C-alpha positions in Angstrom: 0.0 0.0 0.0 3.0 2.3 -0.4 2.5 5.8 -1.7 5.3 7.8 -3.2 5.8 11.4 -2.1 5.9 12.6 -5.7 2.5 11.0 -6.4 1.0 12.6 -3.3 2.3 16.0 -4.3 0.9 15.6 -7.8 -2.5 14.7 -6.4 -2.6 17.7 -4.0 -1.8 19.9 -7.0 -4.5 18.3 -9.1 -7.1 19.1 -6.5 -6.4 22.8 -6.8 -9.9 23.8 -8.2 -11.5 21.7 -5.4 -9.8 23.7 -2.6 -7.0 23.1 -0.1 -6.5 19.4 0.3 -4.1 18.0 2.9 -2.8 14.4 3.1 -2.0 12.3 6.1 0.0 9.1 6.0 -1.8 6.1 7.4 -1.2 2.3 7.2 1.3 2.6 4.4 -1.1 4.7 2.3 -2.5 8.2 2.8 -5.8 9.9 3.6 -7.0 13.0 1.8 -8.8 15.7 3.7 -10.5 19.1 3.0 -11.6 21.1 6.0 -10.6 18.3 8.2 -13.0 15.8 6.5 -11.6 12.5 5.2 -12.9 12.1 1.6 -10.3 10.1 -0.2 -7.4 7.7 0.1 -4.3 6.8 -1.8 -2.9 3.2 -1.8 -0.2 1.9 -4.2 -0.2 5.2 -6.0 -3.9 4.9 -6.8 -6.5 7.4 -5.9 -9.8 6.4 -4.4 -12.7 8.7 -3.4 -15.6 8.1 -1.0 -18.8 6.8 -2.5 -22.4 6.0 -1.6 -25.5 5.4 -3.6 -25.5 9.0 -4.9 -22.2 8.8 -6.8 -21.2 5.1 -7.0 -22.9 4.7 -10.4 -20.6 7.2 -12.0 -17.5 5.2 -10.9 -19.0 1.9 -12.0 -20.1 3.4 -15.4 -16.4 4.3 -15.9 -15.4 0.7 -15.1 -13.9 1.5 -11.7 -14.0 -0.8 -8.7 -13.8 -0.4 -4.9 -10.7 -0.2 -2.8 -10.0 -3.7 -1.3 -7.5 -3.4 1.5 -6.8 -7.1 1.8 -5.1 -9.7 -0.4 -6.8 -11.2 -3.4 -9.5 -13.6 -2.6 -10.9 -11.5 0.2 -14.3 -10.1 -0.6 -14.2 -7.0 1.8 -14.5 -3.7 0.0 -14.5 -0.3 1.6 -16.7 2.7 0.6 -14.0 4.1 -1.7 -13.8 3.7 -5.5 -10.8 4.2 -7.9 -10.8 7.4 -9.9 -10.4 7.0 -13.7 -7.1 8.3 -15.1 -8.8 10.7 -17.4 -10.6 12.3 -14.4 -7.4 12.5 -12.5 -5.6 14.3 -15.4 -8.4 17.0 -15.7 -8.4 19.1 -12.5 -11.8 20.8 -13.0 -13.4 17.3 -13.6 -11.5 15.9 -10.6 -12.9 18.8 -8.5 -16.4 17.7 -9.5 -15.8 14.1 -8.5 -14.1 15.3 -5.3 -17.1 17.5 -4.4 -19.3 14.4 -4.7 -17.0 12.4 -2.4 -16.7 15.2 0.1 -20.6 15.5 0.2 -20.7 11.7 0.9 -18.3 12.1 3.8 -20.1 15.2 5.1 -23.5 13.3 5.1 -21.9 10.4 7.0 -20.4 12.8 9.5 -23.7 14.6 10.0 -25.5 11.3 10.4 -23.0 10.1 13.0 -23.5 13.3 14.9 -27.3 12.9 14.9 -26.9 9.3 16.0 -24.8 10.3 19.0 -27.2 13.0 20.1 -29.8 10.4 21.2 
């Protein structure tokens, strides 16, 4: 799950139109954050963004699949999907996809806060 420093710097630059993105190393990969909210991850120099039912179809239509943190043969997938190369190379389009991922993360955060208020 290694992530090169050069790739991480490239990603942060590509997110320019989306806003100030920071990265934090974790478990051999890196998490991506905007305004302190975790919306993406990088593993093996591959970008994955957060998904739910509102945006998953766009990733699947592009032929992208989920992040699978364990070895082949394991069926566990997390709520993050790989970003197509053509999106990654187009900062305005990447910003649009990132907005969707950030909105998913924000909804999950808001739902968790409501759940704790009981």
